[in-house]
N, C-alpha and C positions, 0 to 999 in steps of 0.2 A: 505493500497499499504505499503512495507514494505519498507524502504533507505538502501543504506550501506553507510558505515564508512573507509578510512584508518586506520589504526591498525600499528606502528608503530610497538611494540612491531614482529610486523609479519614480517617476509622475500624474501619468495618467492612470493606472495597472502598477500600484505597490504592490500587488497580491503577485506570488510568482510557487510556478514551481519546482523547487528545494533541488532535482533532479536536473532542472535550465542554469537553475542558479552553480554546484557542481561543477556542470561542464562546460560553464559561456565567463561567468563571472570572476575576470584579475582579482577583486576583491573581497573574495569569501572567507581568505585563511584574519582578516582581518572587521568581516559583521559579526557583530556578536546575533544579531536572531538566527544569521548559518551556526554559529559556534552553540545557543543555545538548545537550538534543532536537533546539533546530534548528541547533547546529554541528553537532554530527555527522549532521543532515538534510542539508542545504546544502550538507558538504564529500564527503558523498561519490559520487561520480561512477559514469553507467549503460560497462560493458561494450562496448568497440565486437566490435560482431560484422558481421563482415565476412560478400560470398557470396563472398571464390575462396580461402575456408582449407576443405578440407575437412574433411568426419565424420571423428572418431576409431575407428576400432574397440575395441571391450573385450579385451580374452587372455582367452578360454579358460579354463579351470581342468580 
């Protein structure tokens, strides 16, 4: 899943795809938004899914 960050260098459309920033931006090493995104994306761990846990049914109203 690809995320988006807000680029303070762009004026009209500041929301930019992170992949575009990684590939094309010469200032990505100095960008605070990009470094924050990298910290958050590396700190998130996927939730383990176990086949032993039975599914839970929703209560009817």
